[in-house]
N, C-alpha and C positions, 0 to 999 in steps of 0.2 A: 554414290556416296560419298564423292567430295565435296560436291555441291551443299549437300545435306549438313556436313561439319562447318563449311565455310560459312552456311548462313544461320546455323547455330551460332559460331561465333562470332558473326556479326551483332546478331541479337543481343548476345552477352555483354559486347560493350557496348552497346546503345542503351543497354540497362545500367551499366555500373557509371556511365557517363550522366546519364538524368538522375540518378543517386547523388550525384556528387553535387550537380546543379541544384538540386533540391535543399541537399545539405547546405552547401553557401547560400541561398536565399534566405533558409531558416538561421542562419547564423546572423545574416544582416540586419534580419527583423529584431530577431534578440537584440543585436547592437544598438541599432534607431532607440528601440522600447528603453534599453539601458540608458542611453546618453539623455532621453526625455525625464525619465523617473528619477535621475539625481543631479539633474541640472541645477546649480544654485547652493547643492549641499558639498558639505565638506567631506572627500573619500579621504580616511585615513588609510585602507590596504584594499588593492583590487587587485584579483586573480581570475582571468578571462578562462583558465582552464582547471579550475579545482574540482577534486574528486569529492563526489559526496560518496562516503562508504556506510554509513549506519546511521538508525535513528532508536533513540532507547525505547520509544514506543512500540518499535518492531519486533522487539522480543529479543533479537539476534542480529549480530553483524552480518552484513551482505554488501556488497556493490552495487551501488543504484544509478550512478552517473555522474556525467562532466558537464561543469556547466561556468556561471559566472558567480564570483564569491564576493560580496561588497562589506566592507565594514565601516559606517558611518560613524558618528558622534551620537545616533539615536538607537540603530539596529544593525544588525547582524542579518546580512539578503545572501539568499541564494536561488537561483531559478538554472532549472536542468538545460541545457541544448537543446536536445531533440526532443524530449518530452514538456509539454508545457506545464510546470510544476514548480512553484514559488514557495519558498520557506523563508518567514520572515521573525527573525526572534528581536523584542527588545533588549537592549544593551542594559536594563535593570535586572533582568529576569537569568541571565548567567551568572551561574554560580562559581564555575569553575574553567580554566583553560588549559588541558593538557597536547602535549605533544606524541602523536602515535606514530606507530611502523605500519 
């Protein structure tokens, strides 16, 4: 019985380590794509750990994810870290900006 618990613990540790290795690779890939995409553009604001909370088109507010938020002279850009989802908003289409809690 002790051996089974030990084997389960080892398998669990291996799975957790593989998850974090995968996460690190994914974040490195996003960083490389980010550097390529915004090379030569003037970045006014950057947050690599921004939380994407809600979208008006979803009909209700709910947590969606964490990712890169970039404000340039032309657009507001957000890319989720774990799920490849990009939101681009042209600066001209932004009506107002508010702080939320």
